[in-house]
FIZA-388438 format. One record per residue (C-alpha): residue in one letter; y, z negated, x. Coordinates in steps of 0.05 Angstrom, whole numbers. Layout:
N
  rest      py      pz      px
     A       Y       Z       X
...
This chain:
653
  rest      py      pz      px
     M    -579     479     -18
     P    -528     511      33
     I    -478     458      51
     P    -411     496      38
     A    -366     509     103
     R    -317     456      79
     R    -364     402      72
     R    -403     422     133
     R    -344     402     171
     F    -350     322     153
     T    -427     331     153
     T    -444     277     212
     W    -451     302     280
     R    -510     256     303
     S    -491     225     368
     L    -571     256     397
     A    -528     282     476
     T    -529     232     529
     A    -468     187     547
     A    -461     231     610
     T    -458     298     561
     A    -406     264     524
     A    -369     248     577
     L    -373     314     605
     M    -347     344     535
     A    -292     288     534
     A    -270     317     599
     F    -258     387     570
     L    -240     373     502
     T    -204     315     501
     P    -147     324     452
     A     -95     314     506
     A    -122     376     542
     A     -80     435     562
     H     -77     481     499
     G      -9     472     469
     A      10     415     422
     P     -54     384     397
     R     -54     384     317
     E    -120     345     310
     S    -157     295     341
     T    -240     308     351
     P    -311     284     363
     V    -316     280     430
     Y    -324     207     459
     S    -396     176     447
     Y    -400     122     385
     E    -469     105     411
     N    -442      88     482
     A    -370      61     454
     I    -351      -7     473
     R    -369     -73     423
     E    -337    -125     435
     S    -313    -191     399
     V    -242    -230     406
     W    -213    -294     380
     V    -141    -293     370
     D    -101    -352     359
     T     -59    -344     301
     G     -11    -406     316
     L     -30    -445     260
     D     -72    -504     240
     G     -94    -489     166
     D    -155    -541     173
     S    -119    -591     206
     D    -169    -594     256
     G    -125    -607     311
     K    -133    -545     343
     P    -100    -479     329
     D    -134    -427     286
     R    -170    -368     320
     V    -186    -307     274
     A    -247    -265     303
     V    -232    -191     318
     D    -295    -144     321
     I    -274     -86     367
     V    -310     -23     377
     R    -277      34     420
     P    -288      98     471
     R    -319      83     529
     E    -292     140     564
     L    -221     129     551
     A    -240      66     579
     E    -264      90     640
     Q    -205     132     646
     G    -162      76     638
     R    -120     120     577
     K     -98      78     523
     V    -120      88     451
     P     -80      67     372
     V    -124      24     333
     I    -140      22     264
     M    -152     -42     233
     D    -184     -72     172
     A    -173    -147     157
     S    -218    -177     106
     P    -244    -239      81
     Y    -308    -204      51
     Y    -338    -180     124
     S    -396    -235     112
     C    -396    -264      45
     C    -390    -206       0
     G    -389    -143      32
     R    -350     -74      36
     G    -354      -5       0
     N    -399      18     -60
     E    -463     -12     -19
     G    -430     -73      -7
     Q    -448     -64      74
     K    -433    -131     120
     K    -421    -139     186
     T    -488    -144     226
     Y    -488    -163     302
     D    -534    -168     364
     A    -564    -234     412
     N    -501    -224     442
     G    -459    -237     383
     D    -420    -163     393
     V    -420    -122     323
     V    -471     -73     317
     Q    -451     -54     243
     M    -384     -42     219
     P    -380     -36     143
     L    -347      35     117
     F    -343      99     154
     Y    -278      87     198
     D    -307      64     258
     N    -361     122     252
     Y    -318     171     246
     F    -250     156     280
     V    -274     118     352
     P    -309     187     373
     R    -239     223     356
     G    -199     174     403
     Y    -187     115     358
     A    -212      41     373
     F    -229       0     300
     V    -219     -69     294
     G    -240    -115     246
     V    -212    -177     230
     D    -241    -237     191
     L    -184    -272     144
     A    -181    -341     168
     G    -230    -393     138
     T    -284    -336     131
     S    -338    -317     172
     R    -334    -329     240
     S    -257    -349     234
     D    -225    -415     239
     G    -169    -446     189
     C    -164    -431     112
     V    -165    -384      62
     D    -104    -387      23
     V    -109    -323     -21
     G     -54    -279       1
     G      -4    -331      35
     R      17    -351      99
     S     -55    -359     131
     D     -84    -295     103
     V     -23    -257     134
     Q     -11    -281     198
     S     -89    -274     206
     A     -74    -206     201
     K      -3    -205     241
     A     -26    -249     310
     V     -82    -186     312
     V     -24    -138     320
     D      15    -180     361
     W     -43    -193     409
     L     -59    -117     408
     N      17    -110     433
     G      18    -169     487
     R      53    -214     443
     A     -12    -264     422
     K     -62    -306     460
     G    -131    -273     449
     Y    -192    -308     485
     T    -270    -293     491
     T    -303    -341     459
     R    -289    -385     386
     T    -272    -448     424
     G    -262    -430     503
     G    -208    -416     546
     A    -225    -355     578
     T    -176    -307     557
     A    -178    -233     532
     K    -123    -182     533
     A    -117    -122     499
     T    -102     -75     552
     W    -140     -11     522
     T     -88      -2     473
     N     -21      26     470
     G      -4     -22     405
     N       5      33     360
     T     -29       2     288
     G     -55      27     223
     M     -84     -18     179
     I    -130       0     119
     G    -169     -31      66
     K    -187     -33      -8
     S    -159     -91     -46
     W    -151    -159     -15
     D    -160    -112      55
     G    -102     -72      26
     T     -66    -132       0
     V     -65    -167      73
     A     -37     -98     102
     N      15    -102      47
     G      33    -170      68
     V      34    -155     139
     A      76    -102     132
     A     131    -136      94
     T     137    -183     157
     G     166    -131     195
     V     117    -133     257
     K     131     -99     312
     G      74     -37     336
     L      47     -33     256
     K      53      37     248
     T      24      57     181
     I     -12      31     124
     V     -64      56      73
     P     -69       1      19
     I    -119      14     -35
     S    -124     -14     -96
     A     -79     -65     -66
     I     -34    -127     -95
     S      33    -125     -76
     S      47    -200    -111
     W       0    -245    -131
     Y      27    -270    -185
     D      18    -202    -223
     Y     -51    -210    -198
     Y     -49    -271    -247
     F      -3    -268    -303
     A      46    -217    -337
     K     103    -255    -353
     G      75    -322    -367
     A       2    -287    -402
     P     -51    -307    -363
     L    -100    -246    -343
     Y    -156    -285    -316
     D    -193    -357    -338
     S    -180    -378    -260
     G    -135    -391    -204
     P    -127    -379    -132
     D    -171    -437    -120
     W    -232    -399    -156
     L    -216    -338    -104
     S    -218    -377     -40
     D    -275    -415     -56
     Y    -311    -350     -61
     V    -296    -327       2
     D    -295    -395      44
     S    -347    -397     101
     P    -384    -459     101
     D    -331    -491     157
     A    -278    -473     113
     R    -308    -511      50
     A    -314    -569      98
     K    -249    -574     121
     C    -211    -542      73
     A    -198    -585      11
     A    -119    -598      21
     V    -109    -525      20
     Q    -148    -521     -44
     Q    -119    -579     -79
     K     -50    -540     -71
     L     -74    -476     -95
     V     -95    -505    -156
     D     -34    -560    -156
     E      25    -504    -144
     A     -10    -451    -184
     P      -6    -478    -264
     R     -44    -437    -325
     T      25    -444    -352
     G      35    -387    -313
     D     108    -414    -293
     W     135    -387    -219
     T     135    -433    -170
     S     137    -427     -82
     L      66    -418     -78
     W      84    -345    -109
     T     145    -335     -74
     E     108    -339      -9
     R      57    -289     -38
     D     106    -241     -65
     Y     109    -185     -14
     V     161    -136     -59
     K     222    -183     -42
     D     211    -166      33
     A     194     -91      23
     S     263     -79      68
     K     229    -112     128
     V     177     -59     125
     K     177      -4     185
     A     107      26     174
     S      91      85     132
     V      59      73      78
     F      -8     115      37
     L     -17      82     -28
     V     -85      92     -60
     H     -93      67    -129
     G    -135      87    -197
     M     -86      86    -263
     Q    -144      55    -299
     D    -151      -5    -247
     L    -156     -65    -293
     N    -172    -105    -235
     V    -116    -102    -197
     R     -72     -85    -248
     T     -29     -25    -232
     K      43     -60    -239
     N      21     -77    -159
     F      34     -10    -141
     G      86      11    -184
     Q     136     -46    -157
     W     123     -38     -89
     W     125      40     -85
     S     195      29    -120
     A     219     -28     -71
     L     190      19     -10
     A     228      82     -40
     K     295      38     -50
     N     287      23      24
     G     273      86      52
     V     199      73      77
     E     160     139      89
     R     108     150      44
     K      51     180       4
     I       9     169     -62
     W     -57     182     -90
     L     -68     172    -155
     S    -134     178    -192
     Q    -168     172    -267
     T    -207     114    -245
     G    -210      41    -239
     H    -219      -4    -179
     V    -250      47    -139
     D    -246      73     -62
     P    -227     150     -56
     F    -284     154      -9
     D    -326     152     -72
     F    -285     191    -119
     R    -251     254     -78
     R    -298     247     -16
     A    -282     304      34
     A    -211     313      18
     W    -195     243      35
     V    -233     242      94
     D    -192     302     110
     T    -132     270      92
     L    -132     200     121
     H    -156     237     189
     R     -90     278     186
     W     -50     219     169
     F     -76     179     217
     D     -70     232     274
     H      10     233     251
     E      21     165     249
     L     -10     130     302
     L     -24     199     357
     G      46     233     345
     Y       1     294     327
     D      49     346     295
     N       1     374     232
     G      48     384     171
     I      23     329     136
     D      89     302     133
     D     111     365      98
     E      60     366      50
     P      69     352     -30
     M      84     271     -35
     A      36     256     -91
     D     -36     278    -110
     I     -52     266    -183
     E    -123     269    -215
     R     -99     298    -284
     H    -170     300    -309
     P    -235     285    -283
     D    -243     316    -206
     Q    -177     364    -226
     W    -111     342    -178
     V     -38     369    -180
     T      13     357    -143
     S      80     326    -144
     S     134     340     -83
     V     160     275    -101
     W     144     215    -145
     P     165     203    -190
     P     185     272    -203
     R     272     288    -198
     T     275     309    -254
     T     247     236    -287
     A     287     208    -326
     T     287     144    -367
     T     275     150    -447
     T     292      99    -499
     L     242     110    -564
     R     248      70    -619
     P     199      46    -671
     G     210      57    -750
     T     173      51    -811
     G     123      88    -842
     T      91      95    -912
     E      46      42    -904
     A      41     -23    -870
     G      28     -27    -793
     V      34      53    -793
     G      93      69    -764
     T     140     123    -724
     L     157     140    -663
     G     225     183    -647
     L     294     174    -614
     R     333     141    -681
     T     335      70    -682
     G     298      42    -727
     S     301     -10    -785
     G     260     -58    -823
     T     196     -93    -795
     E     122     -94    -782
     T      79    -152    -781
     F       8    -169    -750
     T     -27    -233    -735
     D     -53    -250    -668
     D    -136    -236    -666
     P    -165    -248    -597
     Q    -227    -223    -620
     L    -190    -152    -622
     S    -176    -106    -551
     E    -131     -40    -539
     T    -193      -2    -562
     D    -192     -33    -634
     W    -118     -25    -644
     A    -122      44    -616
     A    -186      62    -661
     H    -145      49    -721
     I     -75      75    -709
     D     -77     111    -764
     Q     -96      53    -814
     S     -63      -6    -829
     T     -90     -63    -802
     P     -67    -135    -796
     G     -74    -148    -718
     K     -36     -92    -702
     A      32     -55    -710
     G      22      19    -688
     F      87      76    -680
     V      65     137    -675
     T      96     214    -659
     K      82     272    -699
     P      36     327    -663
     L      72     340    -599
     T      94     417    -603
     H      93     418    -517
     D      69     380    -472
     L     103     308    -451
     R      96     276    -385
     L     108     203    -367
     S     115     190    -291
     G     132     117    -267
     S     133      48    -298
     S     158      34    -378
     K     179     -29    -414
     V     177     -47    -486
     T     228     -98    -512
     V     201    -133    -570
     T     244    -181    -618
     A     195    -222    -655
     T     191    -281    -698
     P     122    -330    -686
     T      98    -368    -740
     T      72    -423    -690
     S      94    -452    -624
     T      60    -409    -575
     A      49    -332    -574
     H      24    -280    -528
     L      44    -205    -530
     S      13    -132    -504
     A      42     -68    -516
     V       3      -5    -493
     L      28      67    -498
     V     -30     113    -520
     D     -49     188    -523
     L     -79     204    -587
     G    -116     272    -585
     P    -191     293    -553
     D    -200     285    -478
     T    -244     286    -428
     I    -235     224    -382
     R    -269     193    -324
     D    -308     129    -363
     Y    -261      72    -328
     A    -294      17    -377
     A    -365      37    -353
     S    -386      -9    -295
     G    -374      40    -240
     E    -307      47    -260
     G    -308     116    -270
     I    -365     141    -221
     T    -437     149    -215
     T    -472     129    -158
     L    -527     185    -135
     T    -581     176     -85
     D    -563     231     -40
     R    -528     215      26
     T    -472     263      65
     C    -449     238     129
     W    -387     225     155
     G    -383     212     231
     A    -436     187     286
     S    -496     144     271
     T    -530      99     311
     T    -591      58     288
     G    -562      -6     269
     D    -497      32     237
     S    -508      91     192
     A    -458     137     177
     C    -493     168     122
     F    -466     141      48
     K    -492     149     -18
     E    -456     203     -60
     T    -427     200    -126
     Q    -391     242    -178
     A    -352     224    -232
     N    -375     197    -299
     K    -345     227    -353
     T    -330     204    -433
     D    -313     247    -482
     V    -259     202    -530
     D    -214     217    -586
     Y    -153     166    -549
     N    -134     146    -485
     V    -100      78    -470
     F     -60      92    -403
     S      -9      41    -401
     R     -11     -34    -411
     G      33     -91    -410
     W      34    -167    -432
     A      76    -231    -436
     D      81    -298    -464
     L     121    -296    -509
     G     157    -373    -489
     N     178    -334    -427
     Y     229    -297    -471
     A     287    -327    -426
     S     254    -333    -360
     D     206    -292    -316
     L     200    -356    -287
     K     184    -413    -341
     G     157    -410    -404
     V     188    -460    -464
     P     156    -472    -528
     L     168    -435    -588
     T     207    -452    -652
     P     167    -425    -715
     G     210    -373    -747
     T     259    -364    -693
     A     266    -293    -672
     Y     254    -282    -601
     T     275    -212    -551
     I     237    -209    -493
     T     219    -145    -447
     L     147    -132    -426
     D     134     -92    -362
     L      87     -32    -370
     A      35     -13    -317
     A      67      50    -267
     T      28     108    -289
     D      29     191    -288
     H       1     222    -349
     V      10     287    -386
     V      10     276    -462
     P     -12     348    -488
     K      11     395    -537
     G     -24     378    -600
     H     -28     308    -582
     R       8     246    -613
     L      45     198    -569
     A      33     122    -600
     L      62      55    -577
     I      20      -9    -603
     V      57     -75    -601
     A       1    -131    -619
     G     -22    -203    -592
     T     -78    -215    -550
     D    -113    -158    -514
     K    -186    -188    -509
     D    -213    -196    -442
     L    -154    -170    -410
     I    -105    -235    -428
     D    -125    -297    -441
     P    -106    -322    -520
     P     -42    -369    -530
     S     -63    -440    -552
     S     -51    -426    -626
     T     -63    -366    -673
     P      10    -332    -696
     T      25    -286    -743
     L      84    -244    -719
     T     141    -202    -754
     L     176    -145    -706
     D     250    -133    -718
     L     244     -54    -716
     S     320     -47    -706
     R     311     -94    -634
     T     252     -69    -608
     S     245      -8    -562
     A     205      31    -505
     R     235      55    -450
     V     190     104    -421
     P     194     158    -348
     L     198     225    -385
     V     199     288    -331
     G     254     327    -368
     G     288     262    -399
     A     303     256    -476
     D     307     331    -477
     S     237     341    -468
     F     217     293    -516
     T     263     322    -566
     R     234     389    -548
     A     157     360    -556
     T     171     339    -626
     A     213     391    -660
     G     160     423    -693
     S     128     416    -758
     A      48     400    -740
     A      12     376    -783
     T      -8     300    -792
     P     -79     290    -771
     T    -124     253    -836
     A    -127     176    -824
     S    -197     162    -793
     V    -230     118    -730
     L    -220     146    -666
     D    -274     147    -607
     G    -253     111    -550
     V    -282      76    -482
     R    -320      15    -495
     D    -282     -48    -497
     P    -247     -52    -418
     R    -268    -117    -397
     T    -248    -160    -326
     A    -321    -169    -310
     V    -301    -201    -237
     R    -241    -245    -214
     V    -246    -216    -149
     P    -194    -164    -117
     G    -246    -134     -86
     E    -318     -97     -96
     T    -334     -97    -174
     R    -409     -63    -173
């Protein structure tokens, strides 16, 4: 099949030419050539002949307590032609704990080295694509991983300083060495210091953390499926999201050397991250949102709206804090789970990322800053844009539950309700069970539903659900979910690929060498037909009713009021569908159950949902003003139970 012109642009130009030919091209086709102001960097430098070197940067810390400053390994690939011309280049950097232990990307690539210890394969396409375009690519092994000293502290000072020190070194403010233990120094005289950090999950989390230090020289970050506060990776207002803590994660990526030296750091991760969900100083150190005012770098944020690994509260609160502080930003929101945009929108991603880095690091006036702020996947492979996100007409609207004709099957509207609804926590049930039986009276949930909409209703941003509940036991966990009730075709985010299927054919995105191919397996959307779609979720331990920081035992028979933070999203409930709010107990596999099995009674007059509606309350009134018939009660079909298959903010496939 002929390759479309759009695809041909990104299909590899293989480095079959000699270095001399590449140098000749560079002399005439360099982006600095005098043909007016450049708008796009072009692949005129040899990838095969690029300089590959390793440097160890002093972090200024001694995390492993061996009496010597920790040095982190920094692998570099940069254009030889520009080095020979004495021209300085910007840097694209991915700081990761995964380069040795676990691999990066959909194909689990790891760094490989030659006999001299210089990098041969750098995971992902970044070096293959951008080095020929006049960038250096830098891959940093976080402290305690691979060839670096120190200890992994899971988002803390060591993690962040691992990467910040490299930004400082690139700008002449930190020491680098040619070996891990030697005294011969290395200076980054080849770079202009302009650095952009990129990475998915833990890697993107480190980028968030470094940006929150305000370090000079960091011009932009591209966090993909990244954490903004590590507490919100492990807990939701006291409710545990995983059956483990950061000590497990540290052990997962530690190098053998770190395992031998870092017992004290491991113990601190246990002691200061109690499974009670209480906030400690450990979480304060790992909360980057509080330092958003220090961010000077622009931010291009990407997240899957069905990401149940790094849940979307993380991007919502980070985005809001950045907006409050006037940070230049751009966002992509997909229908996937924990998936890289290279694997759900490849051609558009490479093109957009290329123009973003050209603008932010090379200063090219290519117009990307004038384009819509947000790209949102509305249906599989169908994208819409918003000039601002959330849209300016978005307004928080309070929706209130009311009783219906049978227990647990209530209404949802603008008027304050009355009466009560009661449910019993069943840890064997998940949000899919609740939604499938939304029109039926079941003991494990309380559901509240609008009548079928006569106009589309768009929710854009983060919601909050305030619940007043009386438990029968001293412990209780709560879940609240928003559901779109109606037939649709969506990405199957609950399947193993979290919305994608990996194919066998490959396409190429940059230049290749024998040891580092730029050709990657293609993917396609994994679609499924559903009768409902859970599109936003939130959880809490009712014992945290008085404080987000600490939980207390409950007194059975006493009413408590607590607000659950629901995950950020952008979703349209179409005409003919219904919007539902479900309140229940344990959301199986998404939060851990409490120590008891409570029955909870909701006071509907003191329970509400504040949702971000485009058009505000008027849009809700308009959408619910018709007289469409309510569907007959039946069991609805959706995705399989969403499972948190791993406890690692990284590759899940």
